[in-house]
C-alpha positions as CSV (number, residue, x, y, z in Angstrom):
1,X,0.0,0.0,0.0
2,X,1.4,3.4,-1.1
3,X,1.2,6.4,1.2
4,X,1.5,8.7,-1.7
5,X,-1.2,9.8,-4.1
6,X,-0.9,9.0,-7.8
7,X,-1.0,11.9,-10.3
8,X,-4.6,11.0,-11.1
9,X,-5.6,11.1,-7.4
10,X,-3.8,14.4,-6.9
11,X,-5.6,15.9,-9.9
12,X,-9.0,14.6,-8.6
13,X,-8.3,16.0,-5.1
14,X,-7.1,19.3,-6.5
15,X,-10.3,19.6,-8.6
16,X,-12.4,18.9,-5.5
17,X,-10.5,21.5,-3.5
18,X,-11.1,24.1,-6.2
19,X,-14.8,23.3,-6.5
20,X,-15.1,23.5,-2.7
21,X,-13.4,26.9,-2.7
22,X,-15.7,28.2,-5.4
23,X,-18.8,26.9,-3.6
24,X,-17.6,28.4,-0.3
25,X,-16.9,31.7,-2.1
26,X,-20.5,31.7,-3.3
27,X,-21.7,31.0,0.3
28,X,-19.6,33.9,1.5
29,X,-21.3,36.2,-1.0
30,X,-24.7,35.1,0.3
31,X,-23.6,35.5,3.9
32,X,-22.5,39.1,3.3
33,X,-25.9,39.9,1.8
34,X,-27.7,38.7,5.0
35,X,-25.3,40.3,7.4
36,X,-23.7,37.2,8.9
37,X,-21.1,38.2,11.6
38,X,-17.7,39.1,10.0
39,X,-16.0,36.5,12.3
40,X,-17.9,33.7,10.5
41,X,-17.2,35.2,7.1
42,X,-13.5,35.5,7.9
43,X,-13.4,31.8,8.9
44,X,-15.0,30.8,5.6
45,X,-12.5,33.0,3.6
46,X,-9.7,31.2,5.4
47,X,-11.2,27.9,4.2
48,X,-11.2,29.2,0.6
49,X,-7.5,30.2,0.9
50,X,-6.7,26.8,2.4
51,X,-8.5,24.9,-0.3
52,X,-6.8,26.8,-3.1
53,X,-3.4,26.5,-1.4
54,X,-3.8,22.7,-1.2
55,X,-4.9,22.5,-4.8
56,X,-1.9,24.6,-5.9
57,X,0.5,22.3,-4.0
58,X,-1.1,19.2,-5.4
59,X,-0.8,20.5,-8.9
60,X,2.8,21.4,-8.4
61,X,3.9,17.9,-7.4
62,X,5.7,15.9,-10.1
63,X,5.9,12.2,-10.2
64,X,9.4,11.1,-9.5
């Protein structure tokens, strides 16, 4: 059993992370319209950044 993700698995996970970030960004926009507390919105923005960071890292890994 390998502890590392294959290129295909990394791509799928990166795709999922990017979709999750886009979905959360849409949620943030809705939250701003209904005046959700900024602390909650800030936490969601951090989630978006984290998802995009992970996706970028996964896409930068080369098989060796």
